[in-house]
N, C-alpha and C positions, 0 to 999 in steps of 0.2 A: 373556335366559332363554327357556326353549320355553314354548308354550301349553298352559296347566296342565287339564285335563277341568276342573276347576271353576271357572277361569274364562269357560267357554265357559257355563255353567248360571247359572251367573248372568245373563249376557250376553243367553242364549237365554231365561232366565222358568225354567227345568224342574228340574232335578232333576238332582246329578249322574251317575245311574241311567239316566236316560231317555238321557243326551248318553254314556253305556257303547255303552246300545244303539244308539243310531243310527251314530255311529263303526263298530263293530264288524258291524253289520246282522244284530242279535239281533232275536228275535221280541221283540210284546210292545208294539209302539208306532206311533202315528199315519201314518200319509208323510209327511203333511202337517208332522207337529210332524220329523221325521227329515228329512224336504227345509232344514226352517226351521234345525235343527241346523246340519244338514254345510256349509253356506251358509256359517253363522259363523262353523264351523270354517275356512273354506275359507278367508274372509274375514280372520283373523287367520292365516296361513298353518299351518294345524294340518297336519302330512304326517306324524307319523309310524306313521298308521293308514293306510285305505282312507278317506279324506272325502275327498281328490284323487280317487283313481279313480273313487268316486259319481259326483262332480258330471263330472266326464269323462265319463261314458254322458247326458251329453244333447249332446254334441259329437260321438260317434259310439255307437248302439246299438244292441243287443243283441242277436240274435235266438236264437229255441228252435225247432226242430223237434217236431212230437207225430207219432209213425202210430201208431195201434191197429188191431186188426181189431175195431169192436165196434160196428159199423151193425146194427140189429135185437137186441140181447145191452143192455138197462136197466140191467144190473150197471153199468156205464158210465159211466153220470148221475153217478155220489155221486165218479168218479174226471174226470172230466171239470172239475165245479165244483170241486174241487181245487186243478187246471192253471188255472183261473182264477181264483181266492182267489189264488195265487199271482201268474200275470201283474196281479193289479187290486195287488197289495203291489210288487209289484218295478216297475211302469206307472212309474211316476213317476222313475225311473234309467232309461228310454228300454226297456227290455225288450221286446221283443216276440213273440207266440208267433202258429206258424203249422200249422194242425191241418191232415191228411190220415187220414180213415179206409176202410172196407171191410167188405165181408161175408161171411163164412168164412176162409179160412183158406190162401188163394194166396200159397206164397213169393215168383211171377215177381210178380205183384201188389204186392206189399212193398215189392221192393223197385225199383221201377217207380216209388212212391210215396217212399219216400227219396228217389231220383235227383229228383223235382219238389222237394221241398224243400230239396234241395242247387242246384238250380237259383234258388230264391227267396234264395239267400243267406243259410240258416242256420248260425250256429256250432257248432251242439251241437245231439244230437238226444234226446230221449228214446222208449223205443221197448217197445212189446210182441212180443217179436220170435217169429216162427216157427223152431222149430228145422230148417234145412234147410238143406242146405251150403250154398246160395242169397245165404242171407243171411250168413251162417259169413263168405260172401266182401267180400259188400259191409262187412260190420263190421269185415274185415280193409282194405277199402280206404276204407276211411272211416279211420281211427286214422292207415295211410299220409298221411293231406290233412291229419292234428293240425285231425278232429274226434271229437269227445270223445263217450262215447258211453253213457246208461245208459239200463238196461232196466227194468222193470216191469213188478207182476201177473206177469210167468212170468221166466225167461230163459233161456238160449242155451249153454248147454256149451263151456267152450275156447275163450272167446269174444276180442275185444280191448274188449268194455265194459269202464267203469272201474266201473261200479258198478251194483247188482241193490239195487231196493227191491223187495216183495212178501213176500208168504207162503211160508213153510216147509212146502213141501205136500207132502215124506215127511209129516213131525208131522201134517197137518192129514186125508192119509189114515191114518195112526196113531186119531188122534181116532175117525174116523169108526167106524174099526174099534170102538177103545175102547166107545161110541155101541151100537154093532149088538149087540155081544157082552153090555154087562149089558144088552140088553132082550131077546136071546133066552134068557141066561139060562141055560146050558146047555146047552137044546133044539135039535134039527139045526134049523138052519133051510139056507134057497137064495136067495142073493142075486142081483137081476141088475141089472146094472153097465152107468150108462149116462155116458159120456164127450165131452169135445170134439171133441175129436180126436189122433187118435196120433202127430200135425202139433209139438200145442203138446206140449213138455217138462212144466212143469208137472200135466198133466193125466194124463199116466203116470209121473210124481212119486206125486200121488194116488191111480191107481192100486196102486203099488207097496208106496208104505205101507201103506195097506191090504191089500193083498197079505200085505207080513208078518208084519205086526200080527196075524193073524185064523190065521198058520199058527204061529205063536211062542204065541201064547194064546189062541184061538179056533177049537180044530179043528172046533168044534161046526158050523162054516160053513160056506157051499160059495158059491164063484159061480156060476154056474148057468149065465151067460153076459155077453159085452159088446159094447153098438154106440155109434158113434159119433151124433151129433147133430145136431156142427157148429154147437154153440148157438145151434138152429133149434129152436124151440116148436111148429110143425108138425111137425116131421120125429119129433120127440119123441111128440109124440103118435100118430101114427103109427107110431110103431113099441112105445110100450107097449099101443096099441088092438092092434093084433094080437098082441104076444103076450102080452094079458089074454084075449082070443077066449074062450080054454074056459071059463071061470072065467064071463067074464059073458052068455058063451049058457049057463051052467046057470040060469037065471033063479032065484036063489036055494037050488039046490037044493044038500044038501052033493057037493061036489065036489077035490075036490087040487086047492089052488092051484099056480098056475106056480110064483109062490116067495115068501116067505114076507118079503122086502125088498128095496127098490130103491136105490142107492144111486149118487146122481147129483156125477159126480167137475167138472161145469161146468154149462152152460148149457143153455137146456130143459125147467129144472122143472113153470115153470106147466101145460105142454104135457105132460107127463108125468103132474101133476095133476089136471087132466081128462079122462086114459082113464082113471084107477084112481074116480075122482070116475062114471062113466058106465058102468064094469065095476059098479058096488057094492058099491066096496070100500074105503070111506075111510074109513083107523081098524084096519081090517083087516094090511093091506098098511103096514109101516112103509117111511118117508123118510124118507134120512138126505139132503139138499141142502148146497148151499155159497151164501153170501147171503144177503143180504134185498131184492131187489128191488121194487118197487110192485108188479109185476104175483104176485107170489110173500106180500106181507102177508092176504089173506085164507085165504088157502092155513093159512099158520102160522098164525091165526087161528082157522079153519076144524077145527086138529089134521088135514088133511088129509095136511099134511105133518109130521112123530115133531119132530124136530129139525134146525136148519139153525145152520150154522159160517160167520161172519162173518170178513173179514179186513181189515178197515180201508182199505175205497180211497179214501176220501177222503185216507186220507196215501199211496198209493200214487198220488195225479194229483200232490198238493200240493208230494208229498217232492222229485224228480225236478228240477222247474222250479228249484227254491232252489237246490240241489245245483249243477246243473248253472249259473246265474249265479255261483257262488262258485265253480266250477272257472274258467270264465273269465273274471270278474274281476281274482282275483288268485291261479290256480294251488290256490284248497284244493281239496284232493282229499279225496272224502268215503268210506267204509269199502266197504269190497268189497263185501259186503252188509247193508241195512239190514229186519232183516227187521218187517213188521207181528206184529201179537196175533190167535192165533184166539180167538175167544169165541161156545161155545154159544148158540144164540137159541133158546128155544122159546114155546107161546103166553102161560106167564105169566109172563115178563121185556120181550117184544118192546117193551112200551112205554116198557120203561126204558131202551133203546138207541136213541139217530137212528142214523137209516140214513147220514148224514155229518154230521161236525160244523163250521158256519163255523167258523172262524180269527178 
């Protein structure tokens, strides 16, 4: 007769639910308890699930590489926290994580760092991809080598990745348009758009979702210009300072504003806010942004930022590591897309929503 979950639970001194979570690698169990349960299951000859494979990882450790264009962008702090948490939970089973990061959006640099991770011996890669032919080709090469890739935070069109974890950028762009449409309340409004990079699919989709929605529902809103900030606060500051210079030079005298609102699809929000404050236009020009980084929190509290749209960055870090672990362990294939939620943050509710949540 085979070993039952009840028998394992009695010997381990835990509930059957705890045994089930350990054997099936489900959340809600401490790593040391999971290890204890798996060791008992293995000693009893329990082999109808993942227990043996998980224990076997001590002899043949698993490694996952992570590449992100995160340098100089504090949005990625929450993502990194999620990655480290997943790594900590799975570390008892021999999982090792290797990081490569860069500043900006160079496809060649990203491809080089992917190659560095492969040289380190990683068996899978979690990637914030640049939407460029070089990266398309690199992902195809990894697929030929049977190295699975999960993209997160932003996707890459028609690629060989096995899953995307992150925001639905078309919907988040539409959400931003809906916010500005309601604020404008039928008035003719001009909007300056600041994006991170035209090389990032997600940034482009946020513009497309915004454009489509104002065209269909808010024809009173017009986009006056679009600039790239490269997710850099200094560059965003210089762009906004120059754009707002006629209003700033007026020194409080009545002058037509160059824009009624600023829509930021990515990073550079703190630099934009600084320029708006220096121009004396805080609260006058409405700012719609994304996420809630440490550098943005005071601007939200002071209502310089009218509203920001969060996208669960902690999960964007945590889930790809967990999914790749499961895939490498027993070929558990994740869904093609795992969407994270949009949550509108304003000064009145920002203290009710943690910037990220430890699991």
